[in-house]
Every structure is written in C-alpha cells, then in structure tokens.
DRENDO-1510 file (C-alpha; in Angstrom, 1 decimal, always signed):
<recs>
REC; n; res; u; v; w
REC; 1; UNK; +17.9; +46.2; +111.8 .
REC; 2; UNK; +15.0; +46.0; +114.0 .
REC; 3; UNK; +15.6; +45.7; +117.7 .
REC; 4; UNK; +15.2; +42.3; +119.0 .
REC; 5; UNK; +13.4; +41.0; +122.2 .
REC; 6; UNK; +16.7; +40.6; +124.2 .
REC; 7; UNK; +17.1; +44.4; +123.8 .
REC; 8; UNK; +13.6; +44.9; +124.9 .
REC; 9; UNK; +14.4; +44.3; +128.5 .
REC; 10; UNK; +16.9; +46.6; +129.0 .
REC; 11; UNK; +14.5; +49.2; +127.6 .
REC; 12; UNK; +11.9; +48.5; +129.7 .
REC; 13; UNK; +14.4; +48.7; +132.8 .
REC; 14; UNK; +15.3; +52.2; +131.5 .
REC; 15; UNK; +11.7; +53.3; +131.4 .
REC; 16; UNK; +10.9; +52.5; +134.9 .
REC; 17; UNK; +12.8; +54.8; +137.0 .
REC; 18; UNK; +12.5; +55.4; +140.7 .
REC; 19; UNK; +10.0; +58.5; +141.5 .
REC; 20; UNK; +12.6; +60.1; +143.5 .
REC; 21; UNK; +14.7; +60.5; +140.4 .
REC; 22; UNK; +12.7; +63.2; +139.1 .
REC; 23; UNK; +11.7; +66.9; +140.4 .
REC; 24; UNK; +7.9; +67.2; +141.0 .
REC; 25; UNK; +5.6; +69.5; +143.5 .
REC; 26; UNK; +2.8; +67.1; +143.9 .
REC; 27; UNK; +3.2; +64.1; +146.6 .
REC; 28; UNK; +3.6; +60.4; +145.7 .
REC; 29; UNK; +1.6; +58.0; +148.0 .
REC; 30; UNK; +3.1; +54.3; +147.7 .
REC; 31; UNK; +1.8; +51.2; +148.8 .
REC; 32; UNK; +1.8; +47.3; +148.1 .
REC; 33; UNK; -1.1; +45.3; +146.9 .
REC; 34; UNK; -1.8; +41.8; +147.8 .
REC; 35; UNK; -4.7; +39.2; +147.7 .
REC; 36; UNK; -5.8; +40.0; +144.3 .
REC; 37; UNK; -9.0; +38.1; +143.6 .
REC; 38; UNK; -8.4; +38.5; +139.7 .
REC; 39; UNK; -4.6; +37.9; +139.7 .
REC; 40; UNK; -4.7; +35.5; +142.9 .
REC; 41; UNK; -1.4; +35.3; +144.9 .
REC; 42; UNK; +0.1; +38.4; +143.2 .
REC; 43; UNK; +2.0; +41.4; +144.8 .
REC; 44; UNK; +2.9; +44.7; +143.2 .
REC; 45; UNK; +3.7; +48.4; +143.7 .
REC; 46; UNK; +1.1; +51.0; +143.4 .
REC; 47; UNK; +2.2; +54.6; +143.3 .
REC; 48; UNK; -0.3; +57.5; +143.5 .
REC; 49; UNK; +0.9; +61.0; +142.3 .
REC; 50; UNK; -1.4; +63.9; +143.9 .
REC; 51; UNK; -0.9; +67.1; +142.6 .
REC; 52; UNK; -0.6; +70.2; +144.8 .
REC; 53; UNK; -3.4; +71.8; +143.3 .
REC; 54; UNK; -6.1; +68.7; +144.1 .
REC; 55; UNK; -8.1; +70.1; +146.9 .
REC; 56; UNK; -9.2; +66.7; +148.6 .
REC; 57; UNK; -12.8; +67.8; +148.1 .
REC; 58; UNK; -13.8; +67.6; +144.2 .
REC; 59; UNK; -13.1; +64.1; +142.6 .
REC; 60; UNK; -10.1; +64.7; +140.4 .
REC; 61; UNK; -9.5; +63.1; +136.7 .
REC; 62; UNK; -7.5; +60.3; +136.3 .
REC; 63; UNK; -4.4; +59.1; +134.7 .
REC; 64; UNK; -3.6; +55.6; +135.3 .
REC; 65; UNK; +0.0; +54.1; +133.7 .
REC; 66; UNK; +1.1; +50.5; +133.5 .
REC; 67; UNK; +4.5; +51.5; +132.2 .
REC; 68; UNK; +6.7; +53.3; +135.1 .
REC; 69; UNK; +5.9; +57.1; +135.8 .
REC; 70; UNK; +8.7; +59.1; +137.2 .
REC; 71; UNK; +9.2; +60.9; +133.8 .
REC; 72; UNK; +5.3; +62.1; +133.6 .
REC; 73; UNK; +5.5; +63.6; +137.0 .
REC; 74; UNK; +7.0; +66.8; +136.0 .
REC; 75; UNK; +4.8; +66.9; +132.7 .
REC; 76; UNK; +1.9; +66.3; +134.9 .
REC; 77; UNK; +3.0; +69.2; +137.5 .
REC; 78; UNK; +3.5; +71.8; +134.9 .
REC; 79; UNK; +0.6; +71.4; +132.4 .
REC; 80; UNK; -1.8; +71.2; +135.9 .
REC; 81; UNK; +0.0; +74.4; +137.1 .
REC; 82; UNK; -0.4; +76.1; +133.8 .
REC; 83; UNK; -4.2; +74.9; +133.6 .
REC; 84; UNK; -3.4; +73.3; +130.0 .
REC; 85; UNK; -5.1; +70.0; +131.6 .
REC; 86; UNK; -7.5; +69.4; +134.5 .
REC; 87; UNK; -6.4; +68.3; +137.9 .
REC; 88; UNK; -5.3; +64.7; +137.8 .
REC; 89; UNK; -4.4; +62.2; +139.9 .
REC; 90; UNK; -1.8; +59.5; +138.4 .
REC; 91; UNK; -2.1; +55.9; +139.5 .
REC; 92; UNK; +1.2; +53.8; +138.7 .
REC; 93; UNK; +0.5; +50.1; +138.7 .
REC; 94; UNK; +3.4; +47.6; +138.6 .
REC; 95; UNK; +2.7; +44.1; +136.9 .
REC; 96; UNK; +2.1; +41.2; +139.3 .
REC; 97; UNK; +4.6; +38.7; +140.5 .
REC; 98; UNK; +4.2; +35.7; +143.1 .
REC; 99; UNK; +7.0; +34.9; +145.1 .
REC; 100; UNK; +7.9; +32.0; +147.2 .
REC; 101; UNK; +8.3; +32.1; +151.1 .
REC; 102; UNK; +12.1; +33.1; +150.4 .
REC; 103; UNK; +11.2; +35.9; +148.1 .
REC; 104; UNK; +12.3; +34.5; +145.2 .
REC; 105; UNK; +10.0; +35.5; +142.0 .
REC; 106; UNK; +8.2; +32.0; +140.8 .
REC; 107; UNK; +5.9; +33.7; +138.2 .
REC; 108; UNK; +6.1; +36.9; +136.7 .
REC; 109; UNK; +2.6; +38.0; +135.7 .
REC; 110; UNK; +3.3; +40.8; +133.4 .
REC; 111; UNK; +2.3; +39.4; +130.0 .
REC; 112; UNK; -0.6; +37.3; +131.1 .
REC; 113; UNK; -2.1; +40.8; +132.7 .
REC; 114; UNK; -1.2; +43.2; +130.1 .
REC; 115; UNK; -1.2; +41.3; +126.7 .
REC; 116; UNK; -4.5; +39.5; +127.1 .
REC; 117; UNK; -7.7; +40.8; +125.0 .
REC; 118; UNK; -10.5; +40.3; +127.6 .
REC; 119; UNK; -11.9; +42.7; +130.4 .
REC; 120; UNK; -10.1; +41.2; +133.2 .
REC; 121; UNK; -7.6; +44.0; +133.6 .
REC; 122; UNK; -10.4; +46.7; +133.2 .
REC; 123; UNK; -12.1; +44.9; +136.0 .
REC; 124; UNK; -8.9; +44.8; +138.1 .
REC; 125; UNK; -8.4; +48.2; +137.7 .
REC; 126; UNK; -12.5; +49.2; +138.6 .
REC; 127; UNK; -12.9; +46.7; +141.5 .
REC; 128; UNK; -9.6; +46.2; +143.2 .
REC; 129; UNK; -6.8; +48.9; +142.3 .
REC; 130; UNK; -8.9; +52.2; +142.6 .
REC; 131; UNK; -10.9; +51.2; +145.2 .
REC; 132; UNK; -7.4; +50.6; +147.3 .
REC; 133; UNK; -6.1; +54.0; +146.0 .
REC; 134; UNK; -9.5; +55.9; +147.3 .
REC; 135; UNK; -8.6; +54.5; +150.6 .
REC; 136; UNK; -5.4; +56.5; +151.0 .
REC; 137; UNK; -5.0; +60.0; +152.0 .
REC; 138; UNK; -2.1; +62.5; +151.4 .
REC; 139; UNK; +0.4; +63.6; +154.3 .
REC; 140; UNK; -1.4; +66.5; +154.8 .
REC; 141; UNK; -4.6; +64.5; +155.3 .
REC; 142; UNK; -6.5; +65.2; +152.0 .
REC; 143; UNK; -8.6; +61.9; +151.0 .
REC; 144; UNK; -8.3; +60.7; +147.5 .
REC; 145; UNK; -11.1; +60.9; +145.4 .
REC; 146; UNK; -11.4; +60.1; +141.6 .
REC; 147; UNK; -14.1; +60.8; +139.3 .
REC; 148; UNK; -16.0; +57.9; +137.7 .
REC; 149; UNK; -16.7; +59.6; +134.4 .
REC; 150; UNK; -15.3; +57.9; +131.5 .
REC; 151; UNK; -14.5; +61.7; +129.9 .
REC; 152; UNK; -12.3; +62.4; +132.9 .
REC; 153; UNK; -10.0; +59.2; +132.6 .
REC; 154; UNK; -7.1; +58.8; +130.6 .
REC; 155; UNK; -4.9; +55.5; +130.5 .
REC; 156; UNK; -1.1; +54.9; +129.2 .
REC; 157; UNK; +1.2; +52.0; +128.7 .
REC; 158; UNK; +4.3; +51.3; +126.8 .
REC; 159; UNK; +5.1; +47.8; +125.0 .
REC; 160; UNK; +2.8; +45.5; +126.8 .
REC; 161; UNK; +1.5; +48.1; +128.8 .
REC; 162; UNK; +0.4; +49.9; +125.6 .
REC; 163; UNK; -1.7; +47.1; +124.2 .
REC; 164; UNK; -3.1; +47.1; +127.6 .
REC; 165; UNK; -4.0; +50.6; +128.0 .
REC; 166; UNK; -6.0; +50.3; +124.4 .
REC; 167; UNK; -7.5; +46.9; +125.6 .
REC; 168; UNK; -8.8; +48.6; +128.9 .
REC; 169; UNK; -10.7; +51.4; +127.2 .
REC; 170; UNK; -11.7; +49.4; +124.2 .
REC; 171; UNK; -13.3; +46.7; +126.6 .
REC; 172; UNK; -14.8; +49.4; +128.9 .
REC; 173; UNK; -15.3; +52.7; +127.3 .
REC; 174; UNK; -17.5; +53.7; +130.3 .
REC; 175; UNK; -14.4; +53.7; +132.4 .
REC; 176; UNK; -11.7; +55.5; +130.3 .
REC; 177; UNK; -12.2; +57.5; +127.0 .
REC; 178; UNK; -8.7; +58.9; +126.6 .
REC; 179; UNK; -5.7; +56.2; +125.4 .
REC; 180; UNK; -1.8; +56.9; +125.0 .
REC; 181; UNK; +0.0; +53.8; +123.7 .
REC; 182; UNK; +3.7; +53.5; +122.8 .
REC; 183; UNK; +5.3; +50.7; +121.3 .
REC; 184; UNK; +2.1; +48.7; +121.7 .
REC; 185; UNK; +2.4; +44.9; +121.5 .
REC; 186; UNK; -0.4; +44.4; +119.0 .
REC; 187; UNK; +1.2; +41.1; +118.0 .
REC; 188; UNK; +0.6; +37.4; +118.5 .
REC; 189; UNK; +1.2; +37.1; +122.0 .
REC; 190; UNK; -2.3; +36.5; +123.3 .
REC; 191; UNK; -4.1; +37.2; +120.4 .
REC; 192; UNK; -3.4; +41.3; +120.1 .
REC; 193; UNK; -2.8; +40.6; +116.2 .
REC; 194; UNK; -6.5; +40.3; +115.9 .
REC; 195; UNK; -7.2; +43.8; +117.1 .
REC; 196; UNK; -6.9; +45.6; +113.6 .
REC; 197; UNK; -9.6; +43.4; +112.3 .
REC; 198; UNK; -12.0; +43.6; +115.2 .
REC; 199; UNK; -11.5; +47.6; +115.4 .
REC; 200; UNK; -12.7; +47.6; +111.7 .
REC; 201; UNK; -15.7; +45.3; +112.4 .
REC; 202; UNK; -16.9; +46.8; +115.5 .
REC; 203; UNK; -18.9; +50.0; +115.5 .
REC; 204; UNK; -16.8; +52.7; +116.9 .
REC; 205; UNK; -16.7; +53.6; +120.6 .
REC; 206; UNK; -16.4; +57.0; +122.5 .
REC; 207; UNK; -12.7; +56.8; +122.8 .
REC; 208; UNK; -9.6; +59.3; +121.6 .
REC; 209; UNK; -6.6; +57.2; +120.7 .
REC; 210; UNK; -2.8; +58.3; +120.5 .
REC; 211; UNK; -0.4; +55.6; +119.0 .
REC; 212; UNK; +3.3; +56.3; +119.1 .
REC; 213; UNK; +5.9; +53.7; +117.9 .
REC; 214; UNK; +9.4; +53.9; +116.6 .
REC; 215; UNK; +10.6; +52.4; +113.1 .
REC; 216; UNK; +13.0; +50.0; +114.4 .
REC; 217; UNK; +10.9; +48.5; +117.0 .
REC; 218; UNK; +11.2; +44.8; +117.9 .
REC; 219; UNK; +10.8; +42.1; +115.2 .
REC; 220; UNK; +10.4; +38.6; +115.9 .
REC; 221; UNK; +10.1; +35.5; +113.6 .
REC; 222; UNK; +7.4; +34.0; +116.0 .
REC; 223; UNK; +5.3; +37.2; +116.8 .
REC; 224; UNK; +6.0; +39.7; +113.7 .
REC; 225; UNK; +6.8; +43.4; +113.7 .
REC; 226; UNK; +5.6; +45.5; +116.3 .
REC; 227; UNK; +5.9; +48.6; +114.1 .
REC; 228; UNK; +3.7; +47.1; +111.1 .
REC; 229; UNK; +1.1; +46.3; +113.7 .
REC; 230; UNK; +1.0; +49.6; +115.0 .
REC; 231; UNK; +0.8; +50.9; +111.5 .
REC; 232; UNK; -2.3; +48.5; +111.1 .
REC; 233; UNK; -4.1; +49.6; +114.0 .
REC; 234; UNK; -3.7; +53.2; +112.9 .
REC; 235; UNK; -5.4; +52.1; +109.5 .
REC; 236; UNK; -8.0; +50.2; +111.4 .
REC; 237; UNK; -9.0; +53.0; +113.9 .
REC; 238; UNK; -9.0; +55.7; +111.0 .
REC; 239; UNK; -11.2; +53.2; +108.9 .
REC; 240; UNK; -13.7; +52.7; +112.0 .
REC; 241; UNK; -14.0; +56.8; +112.4 .
REC; 242; UNK; -11.9; +57.0; +115.7 .
REC; 243; UNK; -10.4; +60.3; +116.8 .
REC; 244; UNK; -6.7; +58.9; +116.5 .
REC; 245; UNK; -3.4; +60.6; +116.2 .
REC; 246; UNK; -0.1; +59.0; +115.8 .
REC; 247; UNK; +3.7; +59.6; +115.7 .
REC; 248; UNK; +6.3; +57.3; +114.2 .
REC; 249; UNK; +9.8; +58.2; +115.3 .
REC; 250; UNK; +13.3; +56.8; +114.9 .
REC; 251; UNK; +14.6; +54.4; +117.2 .
REC; 252; UNK; +13.9; +51.0; +118.8 .
REC; 253; UNK; +11.8; +49.5; +121.5 .
REC; 254; UNK; +11.8; +52.4; +123.9 .
REC; 255; UNK; +9.7; +55.1; +125.7 .
REC; 256; UNK; +12.1; +57.6; +125.1 .
REC; 257; UNK; +10.1; +59.2; +122.2 .
REC; 258; UNK; +6.8; +58.6; +123.6 .
REC; 259; UNK; +8.3; +60.7; +127.0 .
REC; 260; UNK; +9.3; +63.7; +124.6 .
REC; 261; UNK; +6.0; +64.0; +123.2 .
REC; 262; UNK; +3.9; +63.5; +126.5 .
REC; 263; UNK; +3.0; +67.1; +126.9 .
REC; 264; UNK; +1.5; +67.7; +123.5 .
REC; 265; UNK; -0.2; +64.3; +123.7 .
REC; 266; UNK; -1.8; +65.0; +127.2 .
REC; 267; UNK; -2.8; +68.7; +125.8 .
REC; 268; UNK; -4.7; +66.6; +122.7 .
REC; 269; UNK; -6.1; +63.9; +124.7 .
REC; 270; UNK; -7.8; +66.2; +126.8 .
REC; 271; UNK; -8.9; +68.8; +124.2 .
REC; 272; UNK; -12.3; +70.0; +124.3 .
REC; 273; UNK; -12.7; +68.4; +128.3 .
REC; 274; UNK; -15.3; +67.9; +129.9 .
REC; 275; UNK; -17.1; +66.7; +126.6 .
REC; 276; UNK; -16.7; +63.0; +126.0 .
REC; 277; UNK; -14.5; +62.1; +123.1 .
REC; 278; UNK; -16.9; +61.7; +120.0 .
REC; 279; UNK; -18.0; +58.4; +118.8 .
REC; 280; UNK; -16.9; +58.2; +115.2 .
REC; 281; UNK; -18.7; +57.1; +111.9 .
REC; 282; UNK; -17.4; +54.2; +110.5 .
REC; 283; UNK; -16.8; +53.1; +106.7 .
REC; 284; UNK; -18.2; +49.9; +106.8 .
REC; 285; UNK; -21.0; +49.3; +104.6 .
REC; 286; UNK; -22.2; +46.8; +106.8 .
REC; 287; UNK; -22.3; +48.8; +109.7 .
REC; 288; UNK; -24.2; +51.5; +107.7 .
REC; 289; UNK; -26.8; +48.9; +106.6 .
REC; 290; UNK; -27.6; +47.5; +110.0 .
REC; 291; UNK; -27.4; +50.6; +112.2 .
REC; 292; UNK; -29.7; +53.9; +112.3 .
REC; 293; UNK; -27.5; +57.0; +112.7 .
REC; 294; UNK; -28.0; +58.6; +115.9 .
REC; 295; UNK; -29.9; +55.5; +117.4 .
REC; 296; UNK; -27.9; +53.9; +120.2 .
REC; 297; UNK; -28.9; +51.0; +123.1 .
REC; 298; UNK; -31.2; +52.4; +125.4 .
REC; 299; UNK; -31.4; +50.8; +128.9 .
REC; 300; UNK; -34.8; +49.7; +130.0 .
REC; 301; UNK; -34.5; +47.3; +132.5 .
REC; 302; UNK; -32.3; +46.5; +135.4 .
REC; 303; UNK; -31.3; +44.1; +137.6 .
REC; 304; UNK; -32.3; +41.0; +135.0 .
REC; 305; UNK; -31.5; +37.8; +136.8 .
REC; 306; UNK; -28.7; +35.6; +135.7 .
REC; 307; UNK; -29.8; +33.0; +133.2 .
REC; 308; UNK; -32.6; +35.0; +131.8 .
REC; 309; UNK; -33.6; +34.4; +128.4 .
REC; 310; UNK; -34.8; +36.5; +125.6 .
REC; 311; UNK; -37.1; +35.0; +122.9 .
REC; 312; UNK; -39.0; +36.4; +120.0 .
REC; 313; UNK; -42.6; +36.7; +120.0 .
REC; 314; UNK; -44.5; +39.8; +117.7 .
REC; 315; UNK; -43.0; +42.6; +115.9 .
REC; 316; UNK; -44.1; +44.4; +119.3 .
REC; 317; UNK; -42.6; +42.8; +122.0 .
REC; 318; UNK; -40.3; +40.0; +123.2 .
REC; 319; UNK; -40.5; +37.4; +125.9 .
REC; 320; UNK; -38.1; +37.5; +128.9 .
REC; 321; UNK; -38.0; +34.1; +130.7 .
REC; 322; UNK; -36.7; +33.6; +134.1 .
REC; 323; UNK; -36.9; +30.1; +135.5 .
REC; 324; UNK; -40.5; +29.4; +135.0 .
REC; 325; UNK; -41.9; +32.9; +134.9 .
REC; 326; UNK; -42.4; +34.6; +131.4 .
REC; 327; UNK; -43.0; +38.4; +130.8 .
REC; 328; UNK; -43.8; +40.3; +127.6 .
REC; 329; UNK; -41.5; +43.4; +127.1 .
REC; 330; UNK; -42.1; +46.2; +124.8 .
REC; 331; UNK; -39.7; +48.5; +123.4 .
REC; 332; UNK; -40.3; +51.2; +126.1 .
REC; 333; UNK; -39.4; +48.5; +128.7 .
REC; 334; UNK; -43.3; +47.9; +129.6 .
REC; 335; UNK; -43.7; +44.2; +131.1 .
REC; 336; UNK; -46.8; +42.2; +131.5 .
REC; 337; UNK; -47.0; +39.1; +132.7 .
REC; 338; UNK; -47.5; +36.3; +130.2 .
REC; 339; UNK; -50.6; +34.1; +130.7 .
REC; 340; UNK; -51.1; +30.7; +129.1 .
REC; 341; UNK; -49.0; +28.2; +127.2 .
REC; 342; UNK; -46.2; +30.1; +125.2 .
REC; 343; UNK; -44.4; +28.3; +122.5 .
REC; 344; UNK; -40.9; +29.3; +122.8 .
REC; 345; UNK; -38.0; +29.0; +120.4 .
REC; 346; UNK; -34.9; +27.0; +120.9 .
REC; 347; UNK; -32.2; +29.9; +121.6 .
REC; 348; UNK; -29.4; +28.0; +120.3 .
REC; 349; UNK; -31.0; +27.1; +117.1 .
REC; 350; UNK; -31.9; +29.3; +114.4 .
REC; 351; UNK; -33.9; +28.7; +111.2 .
REC; 352; UNK; -32.9; +30.6; +107.8 .
REC; 353; UNK; -35.7; +32.9; +106.5 .
REC; 354; UNK; -37.6; +30.9; +104.1 .
REC; 355; UNK; -36.5; +27.6; +105.8 .
REC; 356; UNK; -33.6; +26.4; +103.5 .
REC; 357; UNK; -31.3; +25.6; +106.2 .
REC; 358; UNK; -30.7; +25.6; +110.2 .
REC; 359; UNK; -28.0; +26.7; +112.1 .
REC; 360; UNK; -27.1; +25.1; +115.4 .
REC; 361; UNK; -24.7; +26.3; +118.3 .
REC; 362; UNK; -22.4; +24.2; +119.6 .
REC; 363; UNK; -21.4; +24.9; +123.3 .
REC; 364; UNK; -17.8; +26.0; +124.0 .
REC; 365; UNK; -17.2; +26.4; +120.5 .
REC; 366; UNK; -16.6; +29.2; +118.3 .
REC; 367; UNK; -18.3; +27.4; +115.4 .
REC; 368; UNK; -21.7; +27.5; +114.4 .
REC; 369; UNK; -23.0; +24.4; +112.6 .
REC; 370; UNK; -25.3; +24.8; +109.3 .
REC; 371; UNK; -27.4; +22.1; +108.0 .
REC; 372; UNK; -29.7; +22.0; +104.7 .
REC; 373; UNK; -33.4; +21.5; +105.5 .
REC; 374; UNK; -34.6; +18.4; +103.6 .
REC; 375; UNK; -38.1; +18.1; +102.2 .
REC; 376; UNK; -38.9; +15.1; +104.6 .
REC; 377; UNK; -37.8; +17.4; +107.5 .
REC; 378; UNK; -34.4; +16.0; +108.2 .
REC; 379; UNK; -31.0; +18.1; +108.5 .
REC; 380; UNK; -28.5; +17.1; +106.0 .
REC; 381; UNK; -25.1; +18.0; +105.0 .
REC; 382; UNK; -23.9; +19.5; +108.5 .
REC; 383; UNK; -20.5; +21.6; +108.5 .
REC; 384; UNK; -18.6; +24.0; +110.8 .
REC; 385; UNK; -19.9; +27.1; +108.9 .
REC; 386; UNK; -19.7; +30.2; +111.0 .
REC; 387; UNK; -16.5; +31.3; +112.5 .
REC; 388; UNK; -16.5; +33.6; +115.3 .
REC; 389; UNK; -14.2; +35.8; +117.7 .
REC; 390; UNK; -15.7; +34.1; +120.8 .
REC; 391; UNK; -18.0; +31.2; +121.8 .
REC; 392; UNK; -21.4; +31.4; +120.7 .
REC; 393; UNK; -24.2; +31.9; +123.0 .
REC; 394; UNK; -27.9; +32.5; +121.6 .
REC; 395; UNK; -28.4; +32.6; +117.9 .
REC; 396; UNK; -30.8; +34.3; +115.7 .
REC; 397; UNK; -31.6; +35.4; +111.9 .
REC; 398; UNK; -32.9; +38.7; +110.6 .
REC; 399; UNK; -35.0; +38.9; +107.5 .
REC; 400; UNK; -31.7; +39.6; +105.4 .
REC; 401; UNK; -30.2; +36.0; +106.3 .
REC; 402; UNK; -27.5; +37.4; +108.6 .
REC; 403; UNK; -27.2; +35.6; +111.7 .
REC; 404; UNK; -26.9; +37.4; +115.2 .
REC; 405; UNK; -24.7; +35.6; +117.9 .
REC; 406; UNK; -24.5; +36.5; +121.7 .
REC; 407; UNK; -20.8; +36.5; +122.9 .
REC; 408; UNK; -18.4; +37.8; +125.4 .
REC; 409; UNK; -17.2; +40.6; +122.8 .
REC; 410; UNK; -20.6; +41.7; +121.9 .
REC; 411; UNK; -23.3; +40.7; +119.1 .
REC; 412; UNK; -21.4; +39.3; +116.3 .
REC; 413; UNK; -23.2; +39.5; +113.1 .
REC; 414; UNK; -22.2; +37.2; +110.4 .
REC; 415; UNK; -23.2; +37.5; +106.7 .
REC; 416; UNK; -24.6; +34.6; +104.5 .
REC; 417; UNK; -21.2; +33.3; +103.7 .
REC; 418; UNK; -20.3; +32.8; +107.4 .
REC; 419; UNK; -18.3; +35.7; +107.9 .
REC; 420; UNK; -18.3; +38.2; +110.9 .
REC; 421; UNK; -19.2; +41.3; +109.1 .
REC; 422; UNK; -19.6; +43.5; +112.1 .
REC; 423; UNK; -19.9; +43.5; +115.9 .
REC; 424; UNK; -22.4; +45.5; +117.8 .
REC; 425; UNK; -21.1; +46.7; +121.1 .
REC; 426; UNK; -23.3; +46.8; +124.4 .
REC; 427; UNK; -22.2; +49.1; +127.4 .
REC; 428; UNK; -21.8; +46.1; +129.7 .
REC; 429; UNK; -19.5; +44.1; +126.9 .
REC; 430; UNK; -20.9; +40.6; +127.2 .
REC; 431; UNK; -24.1; +39.6; +125.7 .
REC; 432; UNK; -25.8; +36.8; +127.4 .
REC; 433; UNK; -29.2; +37.0; +125.2 .
REC; 434; UNK; -30.9; +38.6; +122.4 .
REC; 435; UNK; -34.4; +38.7; +120.4 .
REC; 436; UNK; -35.8; +40.7; +117.7 .
REC; 437; UNK; -39.1; +42.4; +117.7 .
REC; 438; UNK; -39.7; +43.8; +114.3 .
REC; 439; UNK; -37.0; +46.2; +113.7 .
REC; 440; UNK; -35.8; +46.7; +117.3 .
REC; 441; UNK; -33.1; +44.4; +118.7 .
REC; 442; UNK; -33.3; +43.6; +122.3 .
REC; 443; UNK; -30.1; +42.1; +124.3 .
REC; 444; UNK; -29.2; +41.6; +128.1 .
REC; 445; UNK; -25.6; +42.7; +129.2 .
REC; 446; UNK; -24.4; +42.2; +132.7 .
REC; 447; UNK; -27.9; +42.3; +134.3 .
REC; 448; UNK; -29.5; +45.0; +132.4 .
REC; 449; UNK; -31.8; +44.8; +129.6 .
REC; 450; UNK; -31.1; +47.1; +126.3 .
REC; 451; UNK; -33.1; +47.6; +123.1 .
REC; 452; UNK; -32.0; +49.3; +119.9 .
REC; 453; UNK; -33.9; +50.4; +116.7 .
REC; 454; UNK; -32.1; +48.9; +113.7 .
REC; 455; UNK; -32.4; +49.2; +109.7 .
REC; 456; UNK; -32.6; +45.4; +109.9 .
REC; 457; UNK; -35.7; +43.3; +111.1 .
REC; 458; UNK; -36.1; +40.3; +112.5 .
REC; 459; UNK; -39.5; +39.5; +110.8 .
REC; 460; UNK; -39.2; +36.8; +108.3 .
REC; 461; UNK; -41.2; +37.2; +104.9 .
REC; 462; UNK; -39.7; +34.5; +102.6 .
REC; 463; UNK; -36.1; +33.6; +101.4 .
REC; 464; UNK; -33.9; +36.6; +101.2 .
REC; 465; UNK; -31.9; +37.7; +98.4 .
REC; 466; UNK; -28.7; +35.8; +97.9 .
REC; 467; UNK; -25.5; +37.3; +98.1 .
REC; 468; UNK; -24.1; +34.5; +96.4 .
REC; 469; UNK; -20.5; +33.6; +96.6 .
REC; 470; UNK; -19.3; +37.0; +98.2 .
</recs>
C-alpha cells in the first residue's frame, strides 16, 4: 500500500538531520536569513558547506539543496578529495516560516515556496540567498565565491524540494544546468501535474536531470500518485530529448534511497564538466516543423525600455515602439529611426491568413477569442477558442495559420484547432512582445531584444492549407 501523507512528515523529519551528526572535513557556515522581499516576513536557516580544497580565490561550483544536507557532506568531501567532481560549495536552504512576537509559527511557507511552477524561487536564490552567502567567510578568512556559470551549478531536492529543484533549472537554465530530484511532488498541489505536458511541448533546455523515486511513494485521492507522476516526467523528458537518468527503488516517501545513490548521481551529473549539458532534440513533429536545427535565439539589443512593443513591418525589419519613438530593427540589430506616419497593427488582435477570422486577446485571461469575419466587415460567432498555459500577451499568426502568443512561459504556439503545440523558450523566460519579419521572429524578454530564424514565416500569402479537425 502506497504511503499516506501522514507518513511523509516523519520521512521529511528523518531526512533533515543536524549537520553535526555526520563526519566531514570541510567547514559549515550557518546564518539566519530575514527580510526577504520575495517571501515577505519569512525567517529561515541557511547552512553553507565549504570543502577544505576550496582556496578562497577561484569561484567554486555550486550545489543547492532544499532538503537537508547532513547526509551529503561526507559524500561531497570524498568525491571532491578524490577528484571525481569539481570543488563544490554546498548551500542548504530551509523553507521559510513566519513567527509571531512570542516565536510561534503562524505560517509555514514550504509548499508556497517549493511547489510553485513560476520563476520566483529561482529569483529568490539568485537575488537574495546567493548574495547573502557570498558575504560570508570561513573561520580561516576564505571569502566565499561562487561561479555564475550554469554548467558549474547543480540543485537537489526531495519531495516538494524535488519539484522545486527541477522547476528552478527549468525556469532558469542560465542559472542551473544539473538537477537531482527525489520523490518529487509532480502532482496537483500547485500545478505540478502539468509538467509532463509542458516538458513535451517546450523545446528542450540545456539541463541534465536525474529522477529518483520509490515504488510505494505517497498516494492521495486529491492529488494522485507521486510515483506515477514521476514516471510521466521520465517519459516526457525522454520524448523531449533531455539527458535524463532515473532510479526507481523499493520503499515509501523517503530520501533514504536517494542518499544511497548520491555518489553515483553526483558523478553522472558532473560527467563531462566543465562542458554544459547538451540541449537535446525533441521528438515533437511540431517543433521540427518550426525550428531550424542549430539556430538559436540571438540577442541583438540590450536595455529595451519597459512597455516597448514590437510590430510587424516588412520581410526585412520590424518596428520597435517605445512611447512615441519608433525605430526600424533588422535581423542584425541595426536600428534606424522611423520617419513620417507609420500605421501599426493592434498587437492584441490578429487576422488569420486569408482573412477568414480574427483572434482577440482578453487581458488577464488564458483564453484568446476567435471570431469569424463576415462579408460586411463584422465579427461573428465569437468563442473562447485558444486555451493557454499562461495569460495571453501579444498575439500574431504565421503563414500556416498557427497563432503565436507572448506569455510568461515563453511563446506559446497554437495550431489551427486552438491547441498549444509547442512553447518556444527565451533565455529570460517571460516574453513581453513579438513580431515576424519574413521567417525571422523577434522577441523582447527581460529587457533584451532577440531574433531567431524559423522554418515558418509571418508573411501571409493567402489562406493556408486547412488541417481540418485534427
């Protein structure tokens, strides 16, 4: 019989042993973290493991754990000493709590932090935790310096920490490229059950993943089976072309088996280091029909103003509008000021190639409405038609009648029958605005302007071939 949630609490407590309970050669620096801007009011413990091999001069690799750490220290000690993995600084982050004036816990923030599917925890690590870590020194005066390269960074978690570890690297592959997740809660706590579908639909990212779970992991009638969802994650990662390995073991919801195989997992995660894990090739036919193999996003502009919008203009260039200022931008990033009056399309309305119908975004909604264009120029038979994984931003069609939608999860690409077929990922994650110039797609993400050559074109030359019911 699969383990109940009641038993999970005991397993989690056993996994978080005091650091003093294990023998290790490095040093552990501890501090409490207060005043988070991302998780207001929370207090948490941070422990930083510094191996004796760290010289305090060259930035070290990074291992982040959201699930205890005592059992990892002797493993890290031995593997580093034997030269089987690089010199790694371990950062162990406990979940936040909010306490009242008497010290009583009035809010446990664990699930809110670890089970979410957005980029908040990655931002928390990047902008709050790691800067605080790097303010510390060891007792012998070594400053703590951590490499900023994704290839030098790995992240681990058990249970809710497991989905968090994957989510951090998935959201921010520019921060972490190596993931170990055990007994991950890829279930319907806070949308984690969507991950197998998202992994299949998104183009693969340069991360290496090891999944561990136990065959009698937790089952709950509200949330489903932990083990079954881990099996779905493995299938999805394999389909999407990731470097992925797994270990399905006997037992319940516990990190015991994850600890036992930790040395082998660490060796594999850092195999080939310092090379970055390879970006795989998806088996998705839609991805193959859109992306040019070997062509990636190219950054052609920095410091793009908040609220700037891209607009289609010609096969060679787009218009970048910021306030009243309009400039033409070509695929090599050349900008020239636009003179005279330029008619710009509504970025939240898109007319289907051939003019048979019109799509309209609804602000703050995951639906894009579709209307039929009547001979007298009216819109008829409107329906909520395109369903998305995140609220719709700017929308536009390619020549094949596929709808491209800027959103917080990337550029969602819907087929003619409203279904999200693939999601194009940007280095910055969130996509604010998009526009086609011929077969080049422009996008703004986190203040940077990108362009990418596709197999699809935004140039509409009549009604595309119908895919019928699909």
